[in-house]
A tleap script that builds the chain and sets N, CA, C and O, in Angstrom:
source leaprc.protein.ff14SB
mol = sequence {
  NMET PHE ASP ALA ALA TYR TYR TYR GLU MET
  GLN ALA PRO ASN LEU GLY GLN ASP PHE LEU
  ASP LYS VAL GLU LEU ALA PHE HIE GLU ILE
  SER ASN ASN PRO GLU ARG CYS PRO ILE ILE
  SER LYS ASP ILE ARG ARG ARG LEU ILE HIE
  ARG PHE PRO TYR SER LEU LEU TYR ARG VAL
  ASP PRO ASP ILE VAL VAL VAL LEU ALA ILE
  MET HIE GLN LYS ARG ARG PRO GLU TYR TRP
  LEU SER ARG LYS PHE MET LYS CGLU
}
set mol.1.N position { 262.020 22.480 181.360 }
set mol.1.CA position { 262.959 23.460 181.845 }
set mol.1.C position { 264.394 22.955 181.633 }
set mol.1.O position { 265.256 23.701 181.168 }
set mol.2.N position { 264.642 21.686 181.976 }
set mol.2.CA position { 265.995 21.162 181.827 }
set mol.2.C position { 266.350 20.942 180.363 }
set mol.2.O position { 267.506 21.100 179.971 }
set mol.3.N position { 265.357 20.577 179.551 }
set mol.3.CA position { 265.604 20.464 178.109 }
set mol.3.C position { 265.985 21.820 177.527 }
set mol.3.O position { 266.892 21.916 176.700 }
set mol.4.N position { 265.295 22.853 177.959 }
set mol.4.CA position { 265.608 24.202 177.480 }
set mol.4.C position { 267.005 24.607 177.935 }
set mol.4.O position { 267.766 25.186 177.160 }
set mol.5.N position { 267.345 24.306 179.184 }
set mol.5.CA position { 268.679 24.651 179.688 }
set mol.5.C position { 269.754 23.917 178.887 }
set mol.5.O position { 270.793 24.494 178.566 }
set mol.6.N position { 269.509 22.664 178.569 }
set mol.6.CA position { 270.473 21.892 177.772 }
set mol.6.C position { 270.615 22.517 176.387 }
set mol.6.O position { 271.728 22.684 175.889 }
set mol.7.N position { 269.497 22.858 175.772 }
set mol.7.CA position { 269.528 23.488 174.452 }
set mol.7.C position { 270.364 24.770 174.491 }
set mol.7.O position { 271.230 24.973 173.639 }
set mol.8.N position { 270.109 25.621 175.462 }
set mol.8.CA position { 270.846 26.882 175.560 }
set mol.8.C position { 272.333 26.641 175.835 }
set mol.8.O position { 273.191 27.364 175.326 }
set mol.9.N position { 272.625 25.633 176.635 }
set mol.9.CA position { 274.026 25.334 176.934 }
set mol.9.C position { 274.766 24.887 175.667 }
set mol.9.O position { 275.957 25.158 175.512 }
set mol.10.N position { 274.065 24.208 174.775 }
set mol.10.CA position { 274.671 23.776 173.512 }
set mol.10.C position { 274.877 24.960 172.556 }
set mol.10.O position { 275.695 24.890 171.639 }
set mol.11.N position { 274.132 26.035 172.778 }
set mol.11.CA position { 274.274 27.220 171.930 }
set mol.11.C position { 275.469 28.068 172.334 }
set mol.11.O position { 276.159 28.622 171.478 }
set mol.12.N position { 275.715 28.171 173.625 }
set mol.12.CA position { 276.821 28.995 174.131 }
set mol.12.C position { 277.162 28.551 175.554 }
set mol.12.O position { 276.262 28.249 176.339 }
set mol.13.N position { 278.439 28.510 175.890 }
set mol.13.CA position { 278.828 28.123 177.254 }
set mol.13.C position { 278.153 29.007 178.302 }
set mol.13.O position { 278.109 30.231 178.173 }
set mol.14.N position { 277.638 28.367 179.322 }
set mol.14.CA position { 277.001 29.016 180.479 }
set mol.14.C position { 275.636 29.627 180.191 }
set mol.14.O position { 275.008 30.159 181.106 }
set mol.15.N position { 275.155 29.570 178.952 }
set mol.15.CA position { 273.836 30.121 178.663 }
set mol.15.C position { 272.741 29.278 179.309 }
set mol.15.O position { 271.741 29.817 179.782 }
set mol.16.N position { 272.923 27.959 179.330 }
set mol.16.CA position { 271.951 27.092 180.002 }
set mol.16.C position { 271.875 27.381 181.489 }
set mol.16.O position { 270.788 27.414 182.066 }
set mol.17.N position { 273.023 27.591 182.108 }
set mol.17.CA position { 273.033 27.921 183.536 }
set mol.17.C position { 272.397 29.277 183.780 }
set mol.17.O position { 271.713 29.468 184.786 }
set mol.18.N position { 272.608 30.211 182.882 }
set mol.18.CA position { 271.978 31.527 183.008 }
set mol.18.C position { 270.460 31.386 182.946 }
set mol.18.O position { 269.745 32.046 183.700 }
set mol.19.N position { 269.966 30.531 182.054 }
set mol.19.CA position { 268.526 30.273 181.976 }
set mol.19.C position { 268.014 29.738 183.310 }
set mol.19.O position { 267.021 30.238 183.840 }
set mol.20.N position { 268.690 28.720 183.857 }
set mol.20.CA position { 268.264 28.155 185.139 }
set mol.20.C position { 268.329 29.191 186.259 }
set mol.20.O position { 267.463 29.210 187.134 }
set mol.21.N position { 269.334 30.040 186.238 }
set mol.21.CA position { 269.439 31.105 187.243 }
set mol.21.C position { 268.265 32.073 187.143 }
set mol.21.O position { 267.721 32.502 188.161 }
set mol.22.N position { 267.876 32.416 185.920 }
set mol.22.CA position { 266.740 33.336 185.731 }
set mol.22.C position { 265.434 32.690 186.203 }
set mol.22.O position { 264.582 33.364 186.783 }
set mol.23.N position { 265.275 31.382 185.955 }
set mol.23.CA position { 264.081 30.673 186.429 }
set mol.23.C position { 264.064 30.654 187.956 }
set mol.23.O position { 263.023 30.884 188.570 }
set mol.24.N position { 265.213 30.380 188.565 }
set mol.24.CA position { 265.294 30.372 190.028 }
set mol.24.C position { 264.970 31.747 190.603 }
set mol.24.O position { 264.267 31.848 191.609 }
set mol.25.N position { 265.471 32.794 189.978 }
set mol.25.CA position { 265.149 34.158 190.410 }
set mol.25.C position { 263.639 34.401 190.344 }
set mol.25.O position { 263.063 35.012 191.245 }
set mol.26.N position { 263.009 33.923 189.280 }
set mol.26.CA position { 261.555 34.073 189.148 }
set mol.26.C position { 260.841 33.356 190.291 }
set mol.26.O position { 259.885 33.889 190.853 }
set mol.27.N position { 261.300 32.142 190.641 }
set mol.27.CA position { 260.707 31.407 191.769 }
set mol.27.C position { 260.814 32.223 193.055 }
set mol.27.O position { 259.843 32.332 193.804 }
set mol.28.N position { 261.976 32.788 193.310 }
set mol.28.CA position { 262.174 33.576 194.531 }
set mol.28.C position { 261.278 34.812 194.548 }
set mol.28.O position { 260.678 35.137 195.573 }
set mol.29.N position { 261.191 35.494 193.418 }
set mol.29.CA position { 260.345 36.688 193.361 }
set mol.29.C position { 258.874 36.335 193.582 }
set mol.29.O position { 258.150 37.064 194.260 }
set mol.30.N position { 258.446 35.232 193.016 }
set mol.30.CA position { 257.065 34.793 193.195 }
set mol.30.C position { 256.801 34.415 194.647 }
set mol.30.O position { 255.753 34.750 195.198 }
set mol.31.N position { 257.742 33.723 195.261 }
set mol.31.CA position { 257.528 33.328 196.659 }
set mol.31.C position { 257.467 34.536 197.586 }
set mol.31.O position { 256.772 34.502 198.601 }
set mol.32.N position { 258.189 35.605 197.248 }
set mol.32.CA position { 258.181 36.816 198.070 }
set mol.32.C position { 256.961 37.692 197.840 }
set mol.32.O position { 256.514 38.387 198.752 }
set mol.33.N position { 256.425 37.664 196.640 }
set mol.33.CA position { 255.284 38.512 196.313 }
set mol.33.C position { 254.426 37.827 195.243 }
set mol.33.O position { 254.448 38.237 194.082 }
set mol.34.N position { 253.679 36.801 195.616 }
set mol.34.CA position { 252.976 35.983 194.623 }
set mol.34.C position { 251.883 36.701 193.834 }
set mol.34.O position { 251.539 36.263 192.736 }
set mol.35.N position { 251.345 37.759 194.349 }
set mol.35.CA position { 250.253 38.435 193.648 }
set mol.35.C position { 250.738 39.593 192.770 }
set mol.35.O position { 249.927 40.355 192.245 }
set mol.36.N position { 252.019 39.719 192.617 }
set mol.36.CA position { 252.609 40.804 191.816 }
set mol.36.C position { 252.366 40.641 190.319 }
set mol.36.O position { 252.136 41.625 189.615 }
set mol.37.N position { 252.416 39.411 189.833 }
set mol.37.CA position { 252.318 39.170 188.390 }
set mol.37.C position { 250.859 39.170 187.930 }
set mol.37.O position { 249.957 38.878 188.716 }
set mol.38.N position { 250.634 39.495 186.670 }
set mol.38.CA position { 249.258 39.606 186.171 }
set mol.38.C position { 248.553 38.264 186.023 }
set mol.38.O position { 249.178 37.240 185.748 }
set mol.39.N position { 247.258 38.293 186.210 }
set mol.39.CA position { 246.414 37.124 185.957 }
set mol.39.C position { 246.172 37.057 184.456 }
set mol.39.O position { 245.815 38.056 183.830 }
set mol.40.N position { 246.371 35.865 183.878 }
set mol.40.CA position { 246.179 35.714 182.433 }
set mol.40.C position { 244.968 34.864 182.084 }
set mol.40.O position { 244.468 34.932 180.961 }
set mol.41.N position { 244.486 34.058 183.038 }
set mol.41.CA position { 243.333 33.197 182.794 }
set mol.41.C position { 242.817 32.697 184.131 }
set mol.41.O position { 243.547 32.048 184.881 }
set mol.42.N position { 241.558 32.997 184.430 }
set mol.42.CA position { 240.963 32.623 185.724 }
set mol.42.C position { 241.882 33.055 186.854 }
set mol.42.O position { 242.045 34.252 187.093 }
set mol.43.N position { 242.492 32.090 187.562 }
set mol.43.CA position { 243.377 32.435 188.677 }
set mol.43.C position { 244.844 32.129 188.371 }
set mol.43.O position { 245.653 31.989 189.288 }
set mol.44.N position { 245.186 32.027 187.091 }
set mol.44.CA position { 246.549 31.706 186.673 }
set mol.44.C position { 247.324 33.003 186.419 }
set mol.44.O position { 246.861 33.897 185.712 }
set mol.45.N position { 248.505 33.074 187.012 }
set mol.45.CA position { 249.365 34.237 186.851 }
set mol.45.C position { 250.586 33.876 186.005 }
set mol.45.O position { 250.981 32.712 185.934 }
set mol.46.N position { 251.178 34.884 185.367 }
set mol.46.CA position { 252.338 34.658 184.512 }
set mol.46.C position { 253.485 35.561 184.925 }
set mol.46.O position { 253.330 36.773 185.066 }
set mol.47.N position { 254.632 34.942 185.113 }
set mol.47.CA position { 255.880 35.672 185.391 }
set mol.47.C position { 256.813 35.405 184.212 }
set mol.47.O position { 257.216 34.264 183.985 }
set mol.48.N position { 257.154 36.444 183.468 }
set mol.48.CA position { 258.074 36.298 182.345 }
set mol.48.C position { 259.477 36.009 182.870 }
set mol.48.O position { 259.880 36.523 183.913 }
set mol.49.N position { 260.214 35.181 182.132 }
set mol.49.CA position { 261.597 34.884 182.477 }
set mol.49.C position { 262.475 35.872 181.704 }
set mol.49.O position { 262.488 35.860 180.473 }
set mol.50.N position { 263.198 36.715 182.417 }
set mol.50.CA position { 264.022 37.748 181.782 }
set mol.50.C position { 265.049 37.129 180.842 }
set mol.50.O position { 265.687 36.127 181.164 }
set mol.51.N position { 265.195 37.751 179.665 }
set mol.51.CA position { 266.178 37.402 178.645 }
set mol.51.C position { 265.809 36.178 177.814 }
set mol.51.O position { 266.418 35.960 176.766 }
set mol.52.N position { 264.849 35.379 178.232 }
set mol.52.CA position { 264.498 34.151 177.529 }
set mol.52.C position { 263.010 34.166 177.182 }
set mol.52.O position { 262.217 34.787 177.890 }
set mol.53.N position { 262.626 33.488 176.099 }
set mol.53.CA position { 261.209 33.500 175.693 }
set mol.53.C position { 260.365 32.479 176.445 }
set mol.53.O position { 259.636 31.697 175.836 }
set mol.54.N position { 260.466 32.491 177.749 }
set mol.54.CA position { 259.723 31.560 178.600 }
set mol.54.C position { 258.918 32.323 179.645 }
set mol.54.O position { 259.249 33.446 180.027 }
set mol.55.N position { 257.857 31.674 180.088 }
set mol.55.CA position { 257.036 32.208 181.174 }
set mol.55.C position { 256.860 31.140 182.232 }
set mol.55.O position { 256.828 29.947 181.930 }
set mol.56.N position { 256.746 31.575 183.466 }
set mol.56.CA position { 256.425 30.693 184.572 }
set mol.56.C position { 254.956 30.938 184.894 }
set mol.56.O position { 254.571 32.055 185.237 }
set mol.57.N position { 254.146 29.910 184.785 }
set mol.57.CA position { 252.714 30.018 185.069 }
set mol.57.C position { 252.443 29.402 186.433 }
set mol.57.O position { 252.942 28.321 186.747 }
set mol.58.N position { 251.650 30.096 187.241 }
set mol.58.CA position { 251.397 29.610 188.591 }
set mol.58.C position { 250.042 30.088 189.095 }
set mol.58.O position { 249.414 30.988 188.537 }
set mol.59.N position { 249.627 29.444 190.172 }
set mol.59.CA position { 248.366 29.773 190.837 }
set mol.59.C position { 248.676 29.991 192.306 }
set mol.59.O position { 249.501 29.283 192.885 }
set mol.60.N position { 248.021 30.962 192.905 }
set mol.60.CA position { 248.199 31.242 194.332 }
set mol.60.C position { 247.032 30.621 195.084 }
set mol.60.O position { 245.892 31.066 194.955 }
set mol.61.N position { 247.324 29.589 195.870 }
set mol.61.CA position { 246.330 28.974 196.735 }
set mol.61.C position { 246.494 29.573 198.133 }
set mol.61.O position { 247.469 30.283 198.378 }
set mol.62.N position { 245.575 29.311 199.045 }
set mol.62.CA position { 245.666 29.965 200.359 }
set mol.62.C position { 247.006 29.789 201.076 }
set mol.62.O position { 247.502 30.737 201.686 }
set mol.63.N position { 247.599 28.595 201.015 }
set mol.63.CA position { 248.832 28.360 201.770 }
set mol.63.C position { 250.036 28.017 200.912 }
set mol.63.O position { 251.106 27.709 201.436 }
set mol.64.N position { 249.870 28.068 199.591 }
set mol.64.CA position { 250.946 27.598 198.719 }
set mol.64.C position { 250.850 28.251 197.343 }
set mol.64.O position { 249.771 28.639 196.895 }
set mol.65.N position { 251.989 28.361 196.691 }
set mol.65.CA position { 252.031 28.784 195.291 }
set mol.65.C position { 252.261 27.518 194.469 }
set mol.65.O position { 253.222 26.784 194.704 }
set mol.66.N position { 251.384 27.268 193.515 }
set mol.66.CA position { 251.471 26.064 192.684 }
set mol.66.C position { 251.979 26.460 191.304 }
set mol.66.O position { 251.313 27.199 190.579 }
set mol.67.N position { 253.158 25.968 190.945 }
set mol.67.CA position { 253.707 26.225 189.616 }
set mol.67.C position { 253.075 25.224 188.653 }
set mol.67.O position { 253.157 24.013 188.861 }
set mol.68.N position { 252.450 25.737 187.607 }
set mol.68.CA position { 251.751 24.905 186.643 }
set mol.68.C position { 252.621 24.558 185.449 }
set mol.68.O position { 252.525 23.454 184.914 }
set mol.69.N position { 253.463 25.477 185.025 }
set mol.69.CA position { 254.288 25.234 183.841 }
set mol.69.C position { 255.383 26.280 183.728 }
set mol.69.O position { 255.250 27.410 184.198 }
set mol.70.N position { 256.452 25.873 183.099 }
set mol.70.CA position { 257.446 26.798 182.593 }
set mol.70.C position { 257.373 26.600 181.089 }
set mol.70.O position { 257.842 25.592 180.560 }
set mol.71.N position { 256.787 27.559 180.416 }
set mol.71.CA position { 256.445 27.346 179.008 }
set mol.71.C position { 257.147 28.315 178.072 }
set mol.71.O position { 257.407 29.470 178.411 }
set mol.72.N position { 257.442 27.811 176.894 }
set mol.72.CA position { 257.965 28.660 175.826 }
set mol.72.C position { 256.807 29.529 175.358 }
set mol.72.O position { 255.694 29.028 175.202 }
set mol.73.N position { 257.034 30.780 175.136 }
set mol.73.CA position { 255.945 31.704 174.822 }
set mol.73.C position { 255.414 31.574 173.409 }
set mol.73.O position { 254.344 32.102 173.108 }
set mol.74.N position { 256.130 30.885 172.535 }
set mol.74.CA position { 255.677 30.771 171.146 }
set mol.74.C position { 255.259 29.358 170.757 }
set mol.74.O position { 254.499 29.198 169.801 }
set mol.75.N position { 255.719 28.341 171.451 }
set mol.75.CA position { 255.413 26.955 171.102 }
set mol.75.C position { 254.228 26.446 171.907 }
set mol.75.O position { 254.245 26.488 173.137 }
set mol.76.N position { 253.224 25.977 171.231 }
set mol.76.CA position { 252.039 25.415 171.869 }
set mol.76.C position { 251.650 26.210 173.120 }
set mol.76.O position { 251.703 25.670 174.226 }
set mol.77.N position { 251.274 27.438 172.973 }
set mol.77.CA position { 251.103 28.320 174.128 }
set mol.77.C position { 250.012 27.920 175.123 }
set mol.77.O position { 250.019 28.411 176.251 }
set mol.78.N position { 249.092 27.059 174.751 }
set mol.78.CA position { 248.027 26.696 175.701 }
set mol.78.C position { 248.062 25.223 176.109 }
set mol.78.O position { 247.058 24.700 176.591 }
set mol.79.N position { 249.195 24.546 175.925 }
set mol.79.CA position { 249.274 23.130 176.261 }
set mol.79.C position { 249.018 22.861 177.736 }
set mol.79.O position { 248.531 21.789 178.096 }
set mol.80.N position { 249.332 23.798 178.566 }
set mol.80.CA position { 249.220 23.627 180.016 }
set mol.80.C position { 247.778 23.640 180.505 }
set mol.80.O position { 247.516 23.259 181.646 }
set mol.81.N position { 246.836 24.070 179.667 }
set mol.81.CA position { 245.434 24.150 180.098 }
set mol.81.C position { 244.846 22.797 180.464 }
set mol.81.O position { 243.899 22.732 181.248 }
set mol.82.N position { 245.388 21.713 179.912 }
set mol.82.CA position { 244.840 20.386 180.177 }
set mol.82.C position { 245.475 19.701 181.387 }
set mol.82.O position { 245.160 18.544 181.667 }
set mol.83.N position { 246.325 20.361 182.081 }
set mol.83.CA position { 246.983 19.739 183.237 }
set mol.83.C position { 245.957 19.373 184.307 }
set mol.83.O position { 245.025 20.134 184.565 }
set mol.84.N position { 246.130 18.216 184.923 }
set mol.84.CA position { 245.161 17.664 185.875 }
set mol.84.C position { 244.991 18.505 187.137 }
set mol.84.O position { 243.921 18.483 187.745 }
set mol.85.N position { 246.012 19.237 187.538 }
set mol.85.CA position { 245.889 20.005 188.777 }
set mol.85.C position { 245.295 21.384 188.562 }
set mol.85.O position { 245.312 22.219 189.466 }
set mol.86.N position { 244.771 21.626 187.372 }
set mol.86.CA position { 244.084 22.894 187.123 }
set mol.86.C position { 242.766 22.897 187.900 }
set mol.86.O position { 242.064 21.886 187.931 }
set mol.87.N position { 242.434 24.007 188.516 }
set mol.87.CA position { 241.161 24.137 189.218 }
set mol.87.C position { 240.087 24.502 188.205 }
set mol.87.O position { 240.342 25.266 187.275 }
set mol.88.N position { 238.914 23.970 188.378 }
set mol.88.CA position { 237.790 24.281 187.492 }
set mol.88.C position { 237.138 25.579 187.912 }
set mol.88.O position { 236.170 26.013 187.288 }
savepdb mol mol.pdb
quit
């Protein structure tokens, strides 16, 4: 996420901060309504990041929302599947 923000900031002033703001907005929306976004695999949900080609992937557990990845939608799209905190 921070690498992406740095990249965008190098492309245009304040674009990196705009990316981080959009990610933060996604976090807030998910915390307010975690079941709003579609399930894409088993119990994994995806929230698209507006204006940027990124998605926030997360799982809703009984008492917590677990963010699994903030991923670029075109680069290695399934790299997050091997993460250790994935539920079987």
